[in-house]
C-alpha positions as CSV (number, residue, x, y, z in Angstrom):
1,M,-40.2,-25.3,-11.0
2,D,-39.2,-21.8,-11.9
3,D,-35.8,-22.9,-13.3
4,S,-37.5,-25.3,-15.7
5,A,-39.9,-22.7,-16.8
6,E,-37.1,-20.3,-17.5
7,T,-35.1,-22.8,-19.6
8,M,-38.2,-23.6,-21.7
9,K,-38.4,-20.0,-22.8
10,E,-34.9,-20.1,-24.2
11,P,-35.0,-21.8,-27.6
12,P,-32.2,-24.3,-28.4
13,A,-29.3,-22.8,-30.4
14,P,-30.4,-23.0,-34.1
15,V,-28.4,-25.1,-36.5
16,K,-26.4,-22.8,-38.8
17,P,-28.1,-22.7,-42.2
18,K,-26.3,-22.9,-45.5
19,P,-25.2,-19.5,-46.7
20,A,-27.3,-19.7,-49.8
21,A,-30.5,-20.6,-47.8
22,S,-29.6,-17.9,-45.3
23,A,-29.3,-15.2,-48.0
24,R,-32.6,-16.3,-49.6
25,D,-34.3,-16.2,-46.2
26,E,-32.9,-12.7,-45.6
27,R,-34.4,-11.5,-48.9
28,L,-37.7,-13.2,-48.1
29,A,-37.9,-11.7,-44.6
30,A,-37.0,-8.2,-46.0
31,R,-39.8,-8.5,-48.6
32,L,-42.3,-9.6,-46.0
33,R,-41.4,-6.8,-43.7
34,E,-41.7,-4.3,-46.5
35,N,-45.2,-5.7,-47.5
36,L,-46.3,-5.5,-43.9
37,R,-45.1,-1.9,-43.6
38,K,-47.0,-0.9,-46.8
39,R,-50.2,-2.6,-45.6
40,K,-50.0,-0.9,-42.2
41,E,-49.5,2.5,-44.0
42,Q,-52.5,1.9,-46.3
43,A,-54.7,0.9,-43.3
44,R,-53.6,4.0,-41.5
45,Q,-54.5,6.2,-44.5
46,R,-57.9,4.5,-44.8
47,G,-58.5,5.0,-41.1
48,E,-57.9,8.8,-41.2
């Protein structure tokens, strides 16, 4: 039972995306992280 539970946690190896899609996803992820950071910063300032 424990073995099956452990293997379920491991996601299957992802299929390699096309370089163009990968680069686009990288930019998108970076922008999302930046937006999230700014929102957290503003929320912290409002809280103080």
